[in-house]
C-alpha positions as CSV (number, residue, x, y, z in Angstrom):
1,X,0.0,0.0,0.0
2,X,1.4,3.4,-0.8
3,X,0.5,6.9,0.4
4,X,2.3,10.2,0.7
5,X,4.0,12.6,3.2
6,X,1.5,15.3,4.1
7,X,3.7,17.3,6.5
8,X,7.2,17.3,7.9
9,X,7.4,19.0,11.3
10,X,10.2,20.2,13.5
11,X,10.8,22.3,16.6
12,X,13.8,23.2,18.8
13,X,12.1,21.1,21.5
14,X,8.6,20.6,22.5
15,X,5.2,20.8,20.8
16,X,3.6,21.8,18.6
17,X,6.1,21.2,15.9
18,X,5.9,23.4,12.8
19,X,5.8,22.5,9.1
20,X,8.9,22.6,6.9
21,X,8.7,21.9,3.2
22,X,11.6,19.4,3.2
23,X,14.3,18.0,5.4
24,X,17.3,15.6,5.7
25,X,16.7,12.5,7.8
26,X,19.7,10.9,9.5
27,X,20.1,8.3,12.3
28,X,19.8,11.3,14.7
29,X,16.3,12.2,13.3
30,X,14.9,15.0,11.2
31,X,17.1,18.0,10.4
32,X,16.1,21.0,12.5
33,X,14.3,19.0,15.2
34,X,15.4,19.0,18.8
35,X,14.3,17.5,22.1
36,X,14.1,19.0,25.6
37,X,13.7,15.6,27.3
38,X,16.3,13.2,26.0
39,X,15.2,10.5,28.4
40,X,11.9,10.1,26.6
41,X,12.5,11.5,23.2
42,X,15.1,11.1,20.5
43,X,18.0,8.6,20.2
44,X,18.5,6.1,17.4
45,X,15.4,4.0,18.2
46,X,13.2,7.1,18.5
47,X,14.8,9.2,15.7
48,X,11.6,9.9,13.8
49,X,8.0,10.1,15.1
50,X,5.2,9.4,12.6
51,X,1.4,9.7,12.7
52,X,-1.5,9.3,10.2
53,X,-3.5,12.2,8.8
54,X,-6.6,9.8,8.7
55,X,-6.2,9.3,12.5
56,X,-5.8,13.1,13.0
57,X,-9.0,13.7,10.9
58,X,-10.9,11.1,12.9
59,X,-9.8,12.8,16.2
60,X,-10.9,16.1,14.8
61,X,-14.3,14.6,14.0
62,X,-14.5,13.7,17.7
63,X,-14.1,17.3,18.5
64,X,-10.4,17.4,19.4
65,X,-8.5,20.6,18.2
66,X,-5.6,18.4,16.9
67,X,-3.6,19.4,13.7
68,X,-0.5,17.8,12.1
69,X,2.6,18.4,14.3
70,X,0.5,19.1,17.4
71,X,1.5,15.7,19.0
72,X,5.2,16.0,18.2
73,X,5.2,13.8,15.1
74,X,7.9,14.6,12.6
75,X,6.2,13.1,9.6
76,X,2.4,13.0,9.0
77,X,1.4,10.5,6.3
78,X,-1.8,9.6,4.5
79,X,-2.9,6.8,2.3
80,X,-1.2,4.0,4.3
81,X,-3.4,1.8,6.5
82,X,-2.3,2.8,10.0
83,X,-3.1,-0.6,11.5
84,X,-0.2,-1.9,9.3
85,X,2.3,0.6,10.8
86,X,3.5,-1.5,13.8
87,X,6.8,-2.3,15.4
88,X,9.0,-4.1,13.0
89,X,7.3,-2.7,9.9
90,X,9.5,-0.8,7.4
91,X,8.5,2.3,5.4
92,X,10.2,3.9,2.4
93,X,9.8,7.7,2.4
94,X,10.5,9.3,-0.9
95,X,13.1,7.4,-2.8
96,X,15.8,7.3,-0.2
97,X,14.7,7.2,3.4
98,X,13.9,3.9,4.9
99,X,12.6,3.6,8.4
100,X,11.8,0.7,10.7
101,X,9.1,1.2,13.3
102,X,10.5,0.4,16.8
103,X,7.7,1.2,19.2
104,X,4.5,3.0,19.9
105,X,4.9,6.3,21.6
106,X,3.7,7.1,25.1
107,X,1.5,10.2,25.3
108,X,2.6,12.9,27.7
109,X,1.1,15.9,29.4
110,X,2.6,18.3,26.9
111,X,0.2,17.2,24.2
112,X,-2.9,18.0,26.3
113,X,-3.9,21.2,24.3
114,X,-4.5,19.0,21.2
115,X,-7.4,17.2,23.0
116,X,-10.8,18.4,24.2
117,X,-10.8,18.2,28.0
118,X,-7.1,17.6,27.9
119,X,-7.6,13.8,27.5
120,X,-4.3,12.9,25.9
121,X,-4.7,9.3,26.7
122,X,-6.8,9.2,23.5
123,X,-3.6,8.3,21.6
124,X,-2.4,5.7,24.2
125,X,-1.8,2.4,22.5
126,X,-2.6,0.6,25.8
127,X,-6.0,2.4,26.3
128,X,-6.9,2.9,22.6
129,X,-5.1,0.3,20.4
130,X,-4.5,1.6,16.9
131,X,-4.5,5.3,17.8
132,X,-0.8,5.8,18.9
133,X,1.9,7.6,17.0
134,X,5.0,5.5,16.4
135,X,8.7,5.9,16.7
136,X,11.1,4.7,14.1
137,X,14.9,4.2,13.5
138,X,16.5,5.3,10.3
139,X,17.8,2.4,8.2
140,X,18.7,4.5,5.2
141,X,19.2,8.3,5.5
142,X,18.3,10.9,2.8
143,X,16.0,13.8,2.1
144,X,12.2,13.9,2.2
145,X,9.7,16.5,1.1
146,X,6.0,17.1,1.6
147,X,4.2,15.2,-1.2
148,X,6.8,12.4,-1.4
149,X,5.5,8.9,-1.7
150,X,5.3,6.6,1.3
151,X,5.4,2.8,0.8
152,X,5.2,-0.1,3.3
153,X,8.1,-2.5,2.5
154,X,8.5,-6.0,3.8
155,X,10.8,-6.3,6.8
156,X,13.8,-8.6,6.6
157,X,13.2,-11.7,8.6
158,X,14.9,-11.6,12.0
159,X,16.3,-15.1,11.3
160,X,16.0,-16.8,7.9
161,X,14.3,-20.1,7.9
162,X,16.8,-22.9,7.9
163,X,16.9,-26.6,7.5
164,X,15.5,-28.9,10.3
165,X,17.9,-29.3,13.1
166,X,19.3,-25.8,12.6
167,X,18.7,-23.0,15.2
168,X,15.6,-20.9,14.6
169,X,11.9,-20.6,15.5
170,X,8.8,-22.0,13.9
171,X,5.4,-20.2,13.7
172,X,4.4,-21.4,17.2
173,X,7.6,-20.0,18.7
174,X,9.2,-23.5,19.1
175,X,12.7,-24.2,18.0
176,X,12.8,-25.5,14.4
177,X,13.8,-29.1,14.2
178,X,13.2,-29.6,18.0
179,X,11.8,-32.9,19.0
180,X,8.8,-33.0,21.1
């Protein structure tokens, strides 16, 4: 399934992030983006934060004053089924940047203004599965711009299938070739 980048957002630290037309993406994140709280934001496994325009529009329809960048996401995308954007999934942004989703984000107090009644738990994966933003690591750096295509790409298997008796895991989580 393919979609497109709707908005690239950065800030010197904090939210909301503001739109930029294009940016370089490296293992450190999106060019021009900073973080005030390095314990909870940034780093190689949280280099880029993504969210779906369709999720934002659904939240707006619920009455929340959310807009792209308000939740601290760096890249707002559309046209990709958000239920498929899960840890382990890879995305190709533009023709160069490849990301791997590492985890769901944990919402924090700073995003309260984007929600009616300040209920920022609305984007908590634990409380509302399928509504969380995601963090990703950068597998291949490059430049992206608003309007660039976004494609889901197959992830490399963690361990290739091997012959019986070799180390590995089957679909049930058991060791391949294990007797039992």
